[in-house]
C-alpha positions in Angstrom: 22.1 -0.9 40.5 23.5 0.5 37.2 22.9 -2.9 35.4 19.3 -2.9 36.6 18.7 0.7 35.5 20.3 -0.1 32.1 18.1 -3.1 31.7 15.0 -1.1 32.6 15.9 1.6 30.0 16.5 -1.1 27.4 13.2 -2.7 28.0 11.4 0.6 27.8 13.2 1.5 24.5 12.4 -1.9 22.9 8.8 -1.8 24.1 8.2 1.7 22.7 9.5 0.8 19.2 6.1 -0.6 18.3 4.5 2.7 19.4 6.6 4.8 17.1 5.3 3.3 13.9 1.7 4.3 13.1 -0.7 2.2 11.1 -0.9 3.4 7.5 -4.7 3.6 7.5 -5.0 6.5 5.0 -2.5 5.0 2.6 -4.3 1.6 2.7 -7.7 3.3 2.1 -6.4 5.3 -0.8 -4.8 2.3 -2.4 -8.0 0.3 -2.0 -10.1 3.1 -3.6 -7.6 3.5 -6.5 -7.5 -0.2 -7.1 -11.4 -0.4 -7.2 -11.5 2.6 -9.6 -9.0 0.8 -11.9 -11.2 -2.3 -11.8 -14.3 -0.2 -12.7 -12.4 1.4 -15.6 -11.9 -2.1 -17.0 -8.1 -1.9 -16.4 -7.7 -5.7 -16.2 -8.5 -5.9 -19.9 -7.4 -2.5 -21.3 -4.2 -2.0 -19.2 -3.3 -5.4 -17.9 0.4 -4.8 -17.1 -0.2 -1.8 -14.9 -3.2 -3.4 -13.4 -1.2 -6.5 -12.5 1.5 -4.4 -10.8 -1.1 -2.5 -8.9 -2.7 -5.8 -7.7 0.7 -7.2 -6.8 1.6 -4.2 -4.6 -1.9 -4.0 -3.1 -1.8 -7.7 -2.0 1.7 -7.2 -0.6 0.5 -4.1 1.3 -2.4 -6.0 2.8 -0.2 -8.9 3.7 2.4 -6.7 5.4 -0.3 -4.8 7.2 -1.7 -8.0 8.7 1.8 -9.0 9.8 2.2 -5.5 11.4 5.0 -4.5 9.1 3.6 -1.0 8.8 6.5 0.7 7.1 6.6 -1.9 4.3 2.7 -1.9 4.1 2.8 1.9 3.6 5.4 1.7 0.8 3.5 -1.0 -1.0 0.2 0.8 -0.6 1.7 4.0 -2.2 3.1 1.9 -5.1 -0.3 0.2 -5.5 -2.1 3.5 -5.6 0.4 4.9 -8.2 0.0 1.9 -10.5 -3.8 1.7 -10.0 -4.1 5.4 -11.0 -1.9 4.9 -14.0 -3.9 1.8 -15.1 -7.2 3.7 -14.7 -6.0 6.6 -16.7 -4.5 4.4 -19.4 -7.8 2.5 -19.6 -9.9 5.7 -19.9 -7.6 6.9 -22.7 -7.9 3.7 -24.6 -11.7 3.9 -24.2 -11.6 7.4 -25.7 -9.5 6.2 -28.6 -11.9 3.3 -29.3 -14.9 5.7 -29.3 -13.3 8.1 -31.8 
């Protein structure tokens, strides 16, 4: 009886693990928007190193999201957003320098 109850509790705990982690929809959306903004700011040409890092983390985030590794996907999406924003800002500053 105790073994059976322990087994049931273990199954419930293991089954609920997937329910605890939520999908990082907001982080993925913000990363996508930031990445597109970096592209629009011509970051691939004006800030290639930061842009490549942003792209690398964005692709890793998408891959992990598809594999349902939501914690890793969230971390990579946040990193992608950070580097995308830096690449966009750097590109805009370089454009201003070229115009002056």
